[in-house]
C-alpha positions in Angstrom: -23.6 -5.8 -11.2 -21.7 -2.7 -12.1 -18.0 -3.0 -12.5 -15.1 -1.0 -14.0 -13.5 -2.9 -16.9 -10.2 -2.3 -18.7 -10.9 -3.3 -22.2 -7.6 -2.0 -23.7 -4.4 -0.8 -22.2 -3.9 3.0 -22.1 -4.8 6.3 -20.3 -7.6 6.6 -17.7 -10.2 6.8 -20.4 -9.9 3.1 -21.1 -11.7 2.5 -17.8 -15.3 1.6 -18.7 -18.2 1.4 -16.2 -20.4 -1.5 -17.4 -22.6 -4.4 -16.3 -21.2 -7.9 -15.7 -22.5 -11.0 -14.0 -22.0 -11.4 -10.3 -19.1 -13.8 -9.8 -19.6 -17.3 -8.4 -17.5 -18.8 -5.5 -15.8 -22.1 -4.7 -16.1 -23.9 -1.4 -13.2 -22.0 0.2 -14.2 -18.5 -1.0 -16.6 -15.7 0.1 -18.7 -13.4 -2.0 -18.4 -9.8 -0.7 -20.8 -6.9 -1.3 -18.4 -4.0 -1.8 -18.7 -0.8 0.2 -15.5 0.8 -0.9 -12.2 0.0 -2.6 -8.9 1.8 -2.8 -7.0 3.1 -5.8 -3.3 2.1 -5.8 -0.4 3.0 -8.1 -0.3 -0.7 -9.1 -3.8 -0.2 -10.6 -2.3 2.5 -12.8 0.5 0.2 -14.0 -2.0 -2.6 -14.7 -4.1 -0.2 -16.7 -1.1 0.5 -18.9 -0.3 -3.2 -19.2 2.9 -2.9 -17.2 2.2 -5.2 -14.2 1.4 -8.6 -15.6 -2.3 -7.8 -15.9 -3.0 -10.8 -18.0 -5.7 -11.0 -20.6 -8.1 -8.2 -21.4 -10.7 -7.3 -20.3 -10.1 -7.3 -16.6 -11.4 -5.5 -13.5 -8.6 -3.5 -11.7 -8.2 -3.1 -8.0 -6.5 -5.0 -5.2 -8.4 -4.6 -1.9 -11.9 -4.0 -0.7 -14.1 -3.4 2.4 -17.6 -4.8 2.4 -20.1 -7.3 3.8 -20.0 -11.0 3.3 -22.9 -11.9 1.0 -22.3 -15.6 0.7 -19.8 -18.2 2.0 -18.5 -21.4 0.5 -19.3 -24.7 2.0 -15.8 -25.2 3.5 -15.4 -21.6 4.9 -15.1 -21.7 8.7 -14.1 -18.2 9.7 -16.9 -16.1 8.2 -20.7 -15.9 8.1 -23.1 -14.0 6.0 -23.5 -10.3 7.0 -20.0 -10.1 8.5 -18.0 -6.9 7.8 -14.6 -7.7 6.2 -11.7 -6.5 4.3 -10.2 -8.7 1.6 -7.8 -9.0 -1.3 -10.2 -10.2 -4.0 -9.4 -12.8 -6.6 -10.3 -10.9 -9.8 -10.2 -7.2 -9.1 -12.0 -4.9 -6.7 -13.7 -2.1 -8.8 -17.1 -3.7 -8.7 -20.3 -4.1 -6.6 -19.4 -7.7 -5.7 -16.1 -9.5 -5.5 -14.8 -13.0 -4.7 -12.0 -13.6 -2.2 -10.3 -16.6 -0.8 -11.0 -17.2 2.9 -7.3 -17.0 3.7 -7.1 -13.5 2.2 -10.2 -12.2 4.0 -10.1 -10.5 7.5 -12.8 -9.3 9.9 -13.2 -5.6 10.5 -13.3 -4.5 14.1 -16.7 -3.2 15.1 -15.5 0.4 15.7 -13.7 0.7 12.4 -15.8 2.3 9.6 -15.8 1.1 6.0 -13.8 4.0 4.6 -11.0 3.5 7.1 -11.1 -0.3 6.4 -11.0 0.2 2.7 -8.0 2.5 2.9 -6.2 0.0 5.1 -5.3 -3.4 3.5 -2.6 -2.7 0.8 -0.8 0.2 2.6 -1.0 -1.0 6.2 -0.2 -4.6 5.5 2.7 -3.6 3.3 4.1 -1.0 5.7 3.9 -3.5 8.7 5.6 -6.3 6.8 8.3 -3.9 5.6 9.1 -2.6 9.0 8.4 -5.5 11.4 9.3 -8.5 9.3 11.7 -7.5 6.5 13.7 -4.6 8.0 13.2 -6.0 11.6 13.0 -2.5 13.0 14.6 -2.2 16.5 13.5 0.3 19.1 15.3 3.7 18.8 16.4 3.2 15.2 16.1 5.9 12.6 13.8 5.2 9.6 13.8 7.1 6.3 10.6 6.7 4.2 10.6 7.8 0.6 7.2 9.0 -0.9 6.2 9.8 2.6 3.0 11.7 1.7 1.4 8.7 -0.1 -0.7 5.9 1.2 2.1 3.6 2.2 4.3 6.5 3.3 1.8 8.1 5.8 0.9 4.7 7.1 4.6 3.6 7.5 5.4 6.8 9.4 2.8 5.9 12.0 3.7 2.3 12.2 7.4 3.1 12.5 6.5 5.2 15.6 4.2 2.5 17.0 7.0 -0.1 16.5 9.5 2.0 18.5 11.5 4.1 15.9 13.5 6.8 17.5 13.3 9.2 14.5 11.3 9.1 11.3 12.4 11.1 8.3 10.3 11.4 5.1 11.1 12.5 1.6 8.6 14.0 -0.8 8.7 15.3 -4.4 6.9 18.6 -3.8 6.9 21.1 -1.0 3.1 21.0 -1.0 3.3 17.4 0.4 5.5 18.3 3.4 2.6 19.1 5.6 0.9 15.7 4.9 4.0 13.8 6.0 4.5 15.9 9.1 0.8 15.5 10.0 1.3 11.7 9.8 4.0 12.0 12.5 7.3 12.4 10.7 10.0 14.2 12.7 11.6 15.7 9.6 10.5 15.9 5.9 12.8 16.6 3.0 11.7 17.7 -0.5 14.2 15.9 -2.7 13.5 18.4 -5.5 15.1 21.2 -3.5 17.9 19.5 -1.5 20.2 16.5 -1.7 18.2 14.1 0.6 21.2 11.9 1.4 23.3 14.8 2.6 20.4 16.1 4.7 19.7 12.7 6.3 23.4 12.4 7.2 23.2 15.9 8.7 20.1 15.1 10.7 21.6 11.9 12.1 24.9 13.5 13.0 26.8 11.6 10.3 25.4 8.2 11.2 22.7 7.7 8.5 19.3 5.9 8.6 19.1 2.4 10.0 16.1 1.5 7.8 15.1 3.0 4.5 11.8 2.2 2.7 12.1 2.7 -1.0 9.2 2.4 -3.5 10.8 4.7 -6.1 13.9 2.9 -7.4 16.3 4.3 -9.9 18.6 7.0 -8.7 16.7 7.3 -5.4 17.6 3.8 -4.5 21.2 4.3 -5.5 21.5 7.6 -3.5 19.9 6.0 -0.5 23.1 4.0 0.1 24.8 7.3 0.7 22.8 7.8 3.9 22.3 4.1 5.0 24.0 3.5 8.4 26.3 0.7 9.2 24.2 -2.5 9.6 21.4 -0.6 7.9 18.6 -2.2 5.8 17.4 -0.7 2.5 14.1 -2.3 1.7 13.0 -2.0 -2.0 9.3 -2.6 -2.6 8.4 -0.8 -5.8 9.7 1.2 -8.8 7.3 4.1 -9.3 10.0 6.0 -11.1 10.1 3.4 -13.8 13.9 3.2 -13.6 16.3 0.5 -12.3 18.6 1.1 -9.4 22.1 -0.6 -9.4 24.2 -1.5 -6.5 27.8 -2.8 -6.1 28.8 -5.6 -3.8 31.5 -3.4 -2.2 28.8 -1.1 -0.9 27.5 -3.9 1.3 29.7 -6.5 2.9 32.2 -4.4 4.8 29.6 -2.1 6.2 27.3 -5.0 7.1 24.4 -3.3 5.2 21.6 -5.1 3.4 19.5 -4.5 0.4 16.2 -6.4 0.7 13.1 -6.8 -1.4 9.4 -7.3 -0.7 6.3 -7.6 -2.7 2.8 -7.8 -1.1 1.5 -9.2 -4.4 4.0 -12.1 -4.4 3.2 -12.7 -0.7 -0.5 -12.8 -1.3 0.0 -15.4 -4.1 2.8 -17.5 -2.7 2.5 -17.3 1.1 -0.8 -15.7 2.1 -0.6 -17.1 5.6 2.2 -14.6 6.3 -0.3 -11.8 6.2 -2.3 -12.9 9.2 0.1 -11.6 11.7 0.2 -8.3 9.9 -3.6 -8.2 9.9 -3.8 -8.9 13.7 -1.5 -6.0 14.5 -2.8 -3.5 12.0 -6.5 -4.1 12.7 -5.8 -3.8 16.5 -3.9 -0.6 16.0 -6.9 0.8 14.0 -9.4 -0.3 16.6 -7.4 1.3 19.4 -7.0 4.5 17.4 -3.2 4.3 17.4 -3.2 4.0 13.6 -5.2 6.5 11.5 -5.7 6.0 7.7 -5.0 9.2 5.8 -7.8 9.5 3.1 -7.0 12.1 0.5 -10.0 12.0 -1.8 -13.1 9.8 -2.4 -14.8 9.2 -5.7 -17.8 7.1 -6.7 -17.2 3.9 -8.5 -18.4 5.4 -11.8 -15.8 8.2 -11.3 -12.9 5.7 -11.7 -11.5 7.7 -14.6 -11.2 10.9 -12.5 -9.8 8.9 -9.6 -7.0 7.5 -11.8 -6.3 10.9 -13.3 -5.8 12.2 -9.7 -3.5 9.5 -8.6 -1.5 9.6 -11.8 -1.1 13.4 -11.5 1.3 12.7 -8.5 -0.6 15.5 -6.7 -2.6 13.0 -4.5 -1.8 12.5 -0.8 -2.9 9.7 1.4 -5.3 7.1 0.1 -7.8 7.6 -2.7 -11.1 5.6 -2.4 -13.8 4.5 -4.8 -17.1 4.2 -2.9 -19.7 1.7 -4.2 -23.4 2.3 -3.9 -25.0 -1.1 -4.5 -28.1 -1.0 -6.7 
């Protein structure tokens, strides 16, 4: 089968399209014929060797949409020919992948493969952040950093679905404002032009945001405390800036505010069962048309180098997909 391999750490050019053996499965796994997979910022970090990628070579990628080709002898929930999304065991940039049954989920009949492929990482993450970690309550104000990206555009929609009263997004370029507004944000702030914390305080009549979703870290995390409301929850789930944010205990206890952390990767590894509630909700919202995946660009599998260049340029919006034409 065709697959994209990282044979050395470095720039996009280290991604090589090559031929490898179709992987085998254990009794509790499924073999999936891939239709499409998504490109995530975590794939960029793995390519540079910054995300615990392990031994070279490896196939990058975190999620797929496809068709079950084969099931293990102990698999109960799936049959051959079934349309599924999954978090595969050893990368997703390939014609075939292996996934554990517990990390595989059936696609509703009226959801197409592109939508399904754009869904898993960003929608499961966004739902967990809002519903389970931040425990969003109806009417609350949500601030979402990197609002034009895959998680951002999905979190904007899910925040509204879950009852947020106001959703504010931040973006790093004025060219991305329209994307966040189109996803449903009530206000979008370009933090390159204005002090986002001051603007959030202004927009909320001095109160601040009840929930802040932060995947940037560094100064953005620190400054977020300046616009976090009493009893507010700042949820940190990434560090795309590459910098570390620092907090002081005096910023938390008397204001009853919380700084919380979440990793979908850790959850997939340590407590995969916790993702089933997220899957039930997200896939239902997609089937009902209440949640729409924002797909920015699509590339063929063999165009993985170009796809990574686009995501790494920071010009991308929504989800970037790699489509797989099986041979």
